[in-house]
C-alpha positions in Angstrom: -0.2 0.0 -0.1 1.2 3.4 -0.9 0.2 6.9 0.0 -0.1 9.9 -2.6 0.5 13.4 -1.3 0.1 16.1 -3.2 3.2 19.4 -1.9 4.0 22.6 -3.1 6.9 24.7 -2.8 7.0 26.6 0.2 8.7 29.9 -2.1 7.0 29.2 -5.3 3.4 28.1 -4.3 2.3 27.3 -8.1 5.0 24.6 -8.3 3.1 21.1 -7.4 3.7 17.7 -7.7 2.0 14.1 -6.6 4.9 12.3 -4.4 3.7 8.5 -3.4 5.2 6.9 -0.9 4.9 3.2 0.7 2.9 3.0 3.8 5.2 2.6 7.2 3.8 -0.5 9.4 1.7 1.2 12.4 3.2 1.3 15.5 1.1 -0.2 18.5 -1.6 2.9 19.4 -1.9 4.0 15.9 -5.0 4.2 13.1 -4.4 4.6 9.6 -7.1 6.8 8.3 -8.7 6.7 4.4 -8.9 10.2 3.3 -12.6 9.8 1.4 -12.9 13.5 0.5 -11.6 17.1 1.3 -12.4 20.3 0.6 -10.1 22.9 -1.8 -11.0 26.6 -0.8 -9.4 30.0 -0.6 -9.0 29.3 3.3 -6.4 26.4 2.4 -4.7 29.1 -0.1 -4.6 31.4 3.5 -2.6 28.0 4.7 0.0 28.2 2.3 0.7 31.7 2.5 1.3 31.9 5.9 2.5 28.7 6.5 5.9 29.8 8.1 4.5 32.5 10.3 1.8 30.3 11.4 3.2 26.7 11.7 1.0 25.7 9.1 3.5 23.7 7.2 4.0 21.4 10.4 1.6 19.8 10.4 2.5 17.4 8.2 6.1 17.8 6.9 7.0 16.4 3.7 9.6 12.9 3.7 12.4 13.5 1.9 15.7 14.9 1.6 14.6 18.2 0.0 11.3 17.7 2.5 12.0 21.5 3.7 11.9 22.9 0.6 8.2 21.4 -0.4 5.1 21.5 2.3 2.0 19.8 2.2 -1.3 22.3 2.6 -3.5 21.2 5.1 -7.3 20.8 4.4 -10.7 19.7 6.4 -12.5 16.7 5.3 -14.0 13.4 6.2 -12.0 9.8 6.2 -12.4 6.2 7.5 -10.4 4.2 9.8 -8.7 1.5 7.3 -6.0 0.1 9.7 -6.4 0.6 13.8 -3.7 -0.9 16.0 -5.8 1.2 18.9 -8.0 -0.8 20.9 -10.9 2.0 21.3 -10.3 3.0 17.6 -12.7 0.7 15.6 -12.0 0.0 11.4 -14.5 1.6 9.7 -14.9 4.5 12.2 -16.1 7.4 10.0 -14.0 10.8 11.1 -13.9 14.4 10.4 -11.0 16.6 10.9 -7.7 18.2 9.8 -6.1 16.2 6.9 -3.1 16.6 3.6 -3.7 16.7 0.7 -3.4 13.3 0.6 -4.8 9.4 0.2 -4.3 8.8 3.7 -3.0 9.6 7.0 -1.6 7.9 10.5 -2.7 9.2 13.4 -2.0 8.4 17.0 -5.1 9.2 19.2 -4.7 10.1 22.8 -7.3 12.1 25.0 -10.5 10.0 23.7 -13.7 10.9 24.2 -17.1 9.7 22.7 -16.5 12.8 21.1 -13.1 13.5 19.5 -9.7 12.6 20.2 -6.3 14.6 19.5 -3.6 13.4 17.3 -0.5 13.1 19.8 2.1 12.7 17.6 5.5 14.3 18.6 5.6 16.8 15.6 2.4 18.5 16.6 2.9 18.5 20.2 3.6 22.1 19.9 0.7 23.3 17.5 -2.4 24.7 18.3 -4.6 21.8 20.1 -7.7 23.0 18.0 -6.2 21.3 14.7 -5.0 18.7 16.1 -8.5 17.6 17.2 -10.5 14.4 15.1 -14.2 14.4 15.4 -16.0 10.6 15.6 -19.3 11.4 12.9 -21.4 8.9 15.3 -21.6 11.3 17.9 -20.7 15.0 16.3 -23.8 17.2 16.7 -23.0 18.9 13.2 -22.7 15.8 11.1 -25.1 14.7 8.7 -24.5 12.2 5.9 -26.0 14.4 3.4 -24.4 17.6 4.2 -21.1 16.0 4.0 -19.7 18.7 1.3 -20.9 21.6 2.8 -19.5 20.4 5.7 -16.0 20.0 4.6 -16.7 23.2 1.9 -18.2 25.5 4.8 -17.6 24.1 8.5 -14.3 25.2 9.5 -14.9 29.1 7.6 -18.0 29.5 8.9 -16.7 29.1 12.8 -14.0 31.0 11.6 -16.3 33.7 10.7 -18.9 33.3 13.8 -15.5 33.9 15.8 -14.5 36.9 13.7 -18.0 38.3 14.4 -18.1 37.8 18.4 -14.7 39.2 18.7 -15.5 42.4 17.3 -18.8 42.8 19.0 -17.3 41.3 22.2 -14.9 44.4 21.8 -17.5 46.9 21.7 -16.2 47.0 18.0 -13.3 49.0 19.0 -15.5 52.1 19.9 -16.4 52.5 16.5 -20.0 52.1 17.6 -19.9 54.3 20.7 -22.1 57.0 19.0 -25.7 55.7 18.9 -26.8 57.8 16.2 -23.8 56.6 13.8 -23.8 53.3 12.1 -20.0 52.3 11.8 -19.0 50.7 8.5 -17.7 46.7 8.8 -15.8 46.7 5.8 -14.9 43.2 4.4 -12.5 42.7 1.6 -12.6 39.4 -0.9 -16.6 39.7 0.2 -16.8 36.8 -2.5 -15.0 34.4 -0.4 -16.7 31.9 1.6 -15.5 33.0 4.8 -16.4 37.0 4.1 -20.0 35.5 3.5 -20.4 33.8 6.7 -19.0 36.6 8.4 -21.3 38.8 6.8 -24.2 36.7 7.7 -23.7 36.6 10.9 -23.1 40.4 11.1 -26.3 40.9 9.5 -28.2 39.9 12.2 -26.9 42.6 14.2 -28.2 46.1 14.6 -26.6 49.0 14.7 -23.8 48.4 12.2 -23.6 48.3 8.3 -21.6 45.8 6.8 -20.2 46.8 3.2 -18.4 44.2 1.3 -15.7 45.0 -1.2 -15.0 42.8 -4.2 -13.6 42.5 -7.8 -15.9 44.2 -10.2 -16.8 40.5 -11.8 -18.4 39.7 -8.3 -20.1 42.7 -7.6 -23.4 41.3 -8.7 -22.7 37.6 -6.7 -22.0 39.6 -3.5 -25.2 41.4 -3.7 -27.7 37.8 -4.5 -26.6 36.8 -0.7 -28.4 39.2 0.7 -26.7 39.8 3.5 -24.0 42.7 3.0 -25.5 46.1 3.0 -23.9 47.2 0.4 -20.9 46.0 -2.0 -18.6 48.3 -3.8 -15.6 47.1 -6.4 -12.2 47.8 -5.2 -11.9 51.0 -7.8 -15.3 52.3 -5.6 -13.2 52.4 -2.5 -13.6 56.5 -2.7 -17.8 55.9 -2.5 -16.7 55.3 1.1 -17.4 57.8 3.5 -14.1 59.2 4.9 -15.1 60.4 7.9 -17.2 57.0 8.6 -16.5 55.1 11.6 -15.1 51.9 10.4 -13.5 48.6 11.0 -11.5 46.8 8.1 -11.9 42.6 8.4 -9.3 41.9 5.4 -9.4 38.5 3.8 -7.4 39.8 0.9 -4.4 40.6 2.4 -4.0 42.9 -0.5 -0.9 44.9 0.6 -1.9 48.1 -2.0 -5.7 47.7 -1.0 -5.1 47.8 2.5 -2.9 50.9 2.1 -5.4 52.8 0.1 -8.2 51.6 2.5 -6.4 53.2 5.9 -5.3 56.3 3.9 -9.2 56.5 3.0 -10.9 55.8 6.2 -9.8 58.5 8.5 -11.6 56.9 11.4 -10.6 53.8 11.0 -11.1 52.2 14.7 -9.5 49.1 14.2 -7.8 46.9 11.0 -8.4 42.8 11.1 -6.1 40.5 9.2 -7.7 37.6 8.4 -6.6 35.5 5.3 -4.2 36.2 2.4 -6.8 35.2 -1.1 -4.6 37.7 -3.1 -1.6 35.8 -2.9 0.2 37.9 -5.9 -0.5 41.3 -3.6 0.2 40.3 -0.2 2.7 42.4 1.9 3.1 43.8 5.2 1.5 46.4 7.4 4.3 49.1 7.9 3.9 52.7 7.2 0.4 52.5 7.4 -2.0 55.5 8.1 -4.4 54.7 11.2 -4.1 51.3 13.5 -1.9 48.7 13.0 -3.3 45.6 11.5 -3.9 42.6 14.0 -4.1 39.0 12.6 -6.8 37.4 13.9 -6.4 33.6 15.1 -9.8 31.9 15.8 -8.4 29.1 18.6 -7.4 32.0 20.7 -11.6 33.7 20.3 -12.6 29.9 20.9 -10.2 29.7 24.4 -11.8 32.6 25.7 -15.8 32.1 25.2 -14.5 28.3 25.9 -13.3 29.7 29.6 -16.2 31.8 29.9 -18.8 29.9 28.6 -17.8 26.3 28.9 -17.2 24.2 26.4 -21.0 23.0 26.1 -22.3 25.9 25.4 -20.0 27.3 22.8 -20.7 24.1 21.2 -24.5 24.7 21.4 -24.3 28.2 20.1 -21.8 27.2 17.1 -24.5 24.3 16.5 -27.5 26.5 16.4 -25.7 29.2 14.2 -24.3 26.3 11.6 -27.7 24.5 11.2 -29.2 28.1 10.6 -26.3 29.0 8.3 -26.6 25.6 6.5 -30.1 25.8 6.0 -29.7 29.3 4.0 -26.7 28.0 2.1 -28.4 24.5 1.5 -31.8 25.7 0.0 -32.3 23.9 -2.8 -35.1 26.5 -4.1 -32.4 29.1 -4.0 -29.1 27.3 -4.9 -26.1 29.1 -3.9 -23.0 26.8 -3.8 -22.0 24.1 -6.8 -20.4 21.3 -5.5 -17.7 20.1 -8.2 -16.3 16.6 -7.0 -13.4 15.1 -8.6 -12.1 12.0 -7.8 -10.6 8.3 -9.2 -8.4 8.7 -12.3 -9.2 12.4 -13.1 -8.4 13.2 -9.6 -4.4 13.6 -10.0 -5.1 16.6 -12.8 -8.4 17.7 -11.1 -6.7 18.3 -7.8 -4.0 20.6 -9.2 -6.3 22.4 -11.8 -8.4 23.2 -8.8 -5.2 24.1 -6.4 -4.1 26.6 -9.5 -7.2 28.4 -9.8 -7.9 28.9 -6.5 -4.1 29.8 -6.0 -4.7 32.7 -8.5 -8.0 34.0 -7.3 -9.7 33.3 -10.2 -12.3 30.7 -8.9 -16.1 31.1 -9.4 -17.4 31.8 -5.8 -20.5 29.8 -6.4 -17.9 26.8 -7.1 -17.0 24.2 -4.2 -14.3 21.7 -4.9 -14.7 18.1 -3.1 -11.6 16.3 -3.9 -10.0 13.0 -3.7 -6.7 11.3 -4.2 
């Protein structure tokens, strides 16, 4: 048995290849999970863009003499236990979690509960526990078999979206909402991205704020059709934003030129939150900017805070309730928003590479969701 793994050059993300390695014998206490399917979205491009800074490359290190130059991008998806040398994990058990872009992965389960377990592999010991956790589908309140594709595509993104909205409200919008007679602007770049959509979906349920989507001209109509942005502007229409309006910038694009222009234009910018890097070729730092220094949002930190304040059970309950509401909207067959494209079998390898380059270039159709299998 061999494992196929899709890898990319860390210093040149456009370069990729498929590698096949023989599977090593399992050690006592390990399980081998066949990765049945995984989603590929702009969120995964963010993992690659921030691979060094946020340690994403360390989750699934590439084996080989040149391994340091290559990285395996983490993805979210579903897998089935194909082999087990763990007494409490049975062959056939279905799991949801953070996987490599590969056909299989070996895990070392620890801290087992009816709901989940963590991978205790030594190289992941210092990495954030949120990404090391695997959910057992039989006990997962989020799980339904018919919504697996939407879960892979949207669940991790929506969790981040929910946390962004909660974080900003939790901090009283950093003073932007201090004047009850003025609605502060929530400015969301890359508004057609799935994480931005989820954030706007949550924000739209709050009173007293105006949610403004910023996107490319070709995606304005799509973003307007989502029904959760107060208004949508193309990047070229930045000047139509009232310069003296209190505002918060939620940056999913990572575009340095756009960030600089927006910071210069919005004279009452209260907070600038850096979320992702969907505009890979235009990424840049935050030096010499007018207004507040951009702050990188790290979702696990807000999870830890809310888990401490509310307890894990209440936090989980609120997330499930919000997810079910969101899923009912995006999964509405009378008003379809997302078209899932599945790629597997002999054509999967070429499809994975093609889908990756499309998403990397920012040229993907926002209505399309890629579900892949190697």
